[in-house]
C-alpha positions in Angstrom: 133.7 91.5 107.9 133.4 93.4 111.2 134.2 91.6 114.4 131.4 91.1 116.9 133.2 93.3 119.5 133.3 96.2 117.0 129.6 95.7 116.2 128.7 95.7 119.9 130.6 98.9 120.4 129.0 100.4 117.4 125.4 99.6 118.5 126.1 101.1 122.0 127.4 104.3 120.4 124.3 104.5 118.1 121.9 103.8 121.0 123.6 106.5 123.1 123.4 109.0 120.2 119.9 108.3 118.9 118.1 106.5 121.7 116.4 109.7 123.0 115.3 110.6 119.5 113.7 107.1 119.0 111.9 107.5 122.4 110.6 110.9 121.5 109.3 109.8 118.1 107.7 106.8 119.8 106.0 109.1 122.3 104.4 110.9 119.4 102.4 107.8 118.8 102.1 106.1 122.2 102.0 107.4 125.7 102.6 104.0 127.2 106.2 103.5 128.5 106.1 99.8 127.6 105.2 100.5 124.0 108.0 103.1 123.7 110.5 100.6 125.1 109.3 97.9 122.7 109.7 100.2 119.7 113.1 101.3 121.0 114.3 97.6 121.1 112.8 96.8 117.7 114.5 99.9 116.0 117.9 99.1 117.3 117.5 95.4 116.6 116.8 96.4 113.0 119.8 98.6 113.0 122.0 95.8 114.4 120.7 93.4 111.7 121.0 96.0 108.9 123.7 95.0 106.4 123.8 98.1 104.3 126.3 100.9 104.9 125.2 104.5 105.5 126.6 107.4 103.4 127.1 109.6 106.4 125.8 110.4 109.9 122.7 112.3 108.5 121.8 109.3 106.4 122.0 107.0 109.4 119.9 109.5 111.5 117.3 109.7 108.7 117.2 105.9 108.4 116.7 105.5 112.1 113.9 108.1 112.0 112.2 106.4 109.1 112.4 102.9 110.7 111.0 104.3 114.0 108.1 106.0 112.2 107.3 102.8 110.3 107.4 100.6 113.4 105.1 103.0 115.2 102.7 103.0 112.3 102.7 99.2 112.1 102.1 98.9 115.8 99.2 101.4 115.6 97.6 99.4 112.7 98.0 96.0 114.4 94.9 94.0 115.2 95.5 94.2 118.9 95.6 98.0 118.9 92.4 98.3 117.0 90.6 96.0 119.4 91.9 97.4 122.7 91.0 100.7 124.4 93.7 102.2 126.6 92.6 103.2 130.1 95.8 105.1 130.9 95.6 108.9 131.4 98.6 110.8 130.3 100.2 113.6 132.2 103.1 115.4 130.5 104.8 118.1 132.6 105.7 121.2 130.6 107.4 124.5 131.5 104.4 126.5 130.3 100.7 126.1 129.4 101.4 127.3 125.9 104.0 124.5 125.4 101.6 122.0 126.8 98.9 123.1 124.3 101.3 123.0 121.4 102.4 119.5 122.1 98.9 118.3 122.6 97.8 119.9 119.3 100.8 118.3 117.5 99.9 114.9 118.9 96.4 115.2 117.5 97.7 115.8 113.9 97.6 113.0 111.4 100.8 111.0 111.4 102.2 112.4 108.1 101.9 115.9 109.5 103.1 115.0 112.9 106.3 113.3 111.5 107.2 116.3 109.3 106.6 118.8 112.2 108.8 116.6 114.5 111.6 116.1 112.0 111.7 119.7 110.8 111.3 121.6 114.1 112.6 119.2 116.7 115.4 117.3 114.9 116.3 120.1 112.6 116.0 118.3 109.3 115.7 120.5 106.2 112.7 119.9 103.8 115.0 118.2 101.2 116.4 115.9 103.9 112.8 115.0 105.1 111.8 114.3 101.5 114.8 112.0 101.0 114.2 110.2 104.3 110.5 109.7 103.6 111.0 109.0 99.9 108.6 111.7 98.9 108.7 114.7 96.5 110.1 117.9 98.1 107.0 119.8 97.0 104.8 117.2 98.8 106.8 117.8 102.0 106.4 121.6 101.7 102.6 121.2 101.2 102.3 118.8 104.1 104.3 121.2 106.3 102.1 124.1 105.3 98.9 122.1 105.9 100.2 120.9 109.3 101.0 124.5 110.4 97.6 125.6 109.2 95.9 122.9 111.3 98.0 123.9 114.3 97.1 127.6 113.8 93.4 126.7 113.5 93.6 124.6 116.7 95.7 127.0 118.7 95.0 130.4 117.2 97.8 132.6 115.8 101.0 131.2 117.5 104.3 131.7 115.8 105.6 128.3 114.5 
């Protein structure tokens, strides 16, 4: 069994390596900093309590992505979320107007499409890796990516994705 010292060192390494990714995924669902921080804590608590070993670094990254997406979905479905209306206005600074429009359009996509766009274009996962991480058929992922891109083109016009 691993010593507690090693486990604490391991969790800090994982947080440093994947913490920003978890926050970015959380931001796809919530603009509230407190929610993002809650999700961040829950993801890494689950990682710390996780007893299974990962095949490699990509497997660990995919697991953390999947856990983050699932926690975000669960929080969005919660009773509290359905009964409360947020009064916060969000301002996201971007380098260009086009980038701002693209991110806004991606945030409007259904979560399945949003997740695939994020994993493929932002984190660099291949379609087979996304399929494995989400436990879906590769062809399903290809179809969802195609539909997501079509929705974005419709929303934004003909922008190169």
